[in-house]
C-alpha positions in Angstrom: 101.5 105.7 38.9 98.7 104.6 36.7 97.8 107.2 34.0 94.3 108.2 32.9 94.8 106.0 29.9 95.4 102.9 32.1 99.2 102.8 31.5 101.4 101.8 34.4 104.4 104.0 35.0 107.1 102.7 37.4 109.2 105.8 38.3 112.5 104.8 39.9 114.8 107.4 41.4 117.3 108.3 44.1 117.5 111.0 46.7 120.1 113.6 45.9 120.2 116.3 48.5 116.7 117.8 48.9 115.3 116.2 45.7 114.5 112.9 44.1 116.0 112.5 40.6 114.2 109.8 38.6 115.6 107.8 35.8 114.1 108.7 32.3 111.0 106.6 31.8 110.2 105.3 28.3 106.7 104.1 27.5 104.2 104.0 24.7 101.2 106.4 24.5 98.7 105.7 21.7 101.3 103.4 20.2 104.1 106.0 20.0 107.2 106.3 22.1 107.4 108.8 24.9 110.2 109.6 27.4 109.4 111.3 30.7 112.0 113.1 32.8 110.7 113.7 36.4 112.1 115.5 39.4 110.6 116.2 42.8 112.3 118.5 45.3 111.6 119.7 48.8 113.5 123.1 48.8 112.3 124.1 52.3 110.2 122.8 55.1 106.6 122.6 53.9 107.5 123.3 50.2 107.5 121.0 47.2 108.3 121.4 43.5 107.6 119.0 40.7 109.0 119.1 37.2 108.0 116.7 34.4 109.1 116.9 30.8 107.7 114.4 28.3 109.4 114.1 24.9 107.6 112.5 21.9 108.2 112.7 18.2 105.9 115.7 18.1 108.0 117.7 20.7 108.2 118.4 24.4 105.5 118.8 27.0 106.5 120.5 30.3 104.7 120.5 33.6 106.0 122.5 36.6 104.2 122.7 39.9 105.0 124.1 43.3 103.2 123.6 46.5 103.1 124.9 50.1 101.8 122.9 53.1 98.8 124.7 54.6 98.1 124.0 58.3 94.5 123.1 58.9 92.4 125.7 60.7 
């Protein structure tokens, strides 16, 4: 992943059941340390969930997304 600020994020993880659990990723953003915790899961056929928590000295930022595959018409 390359972020909008041009930083390269190399997320490494392993499959565990229906999800990929990634190792915590530490990086600098605007010169300050950040740690991202990422999880992607496929709970059912055609469904996806993504959870990302980024921790900095200022606190936590949480992003949670869900998606459903839509068949083209």
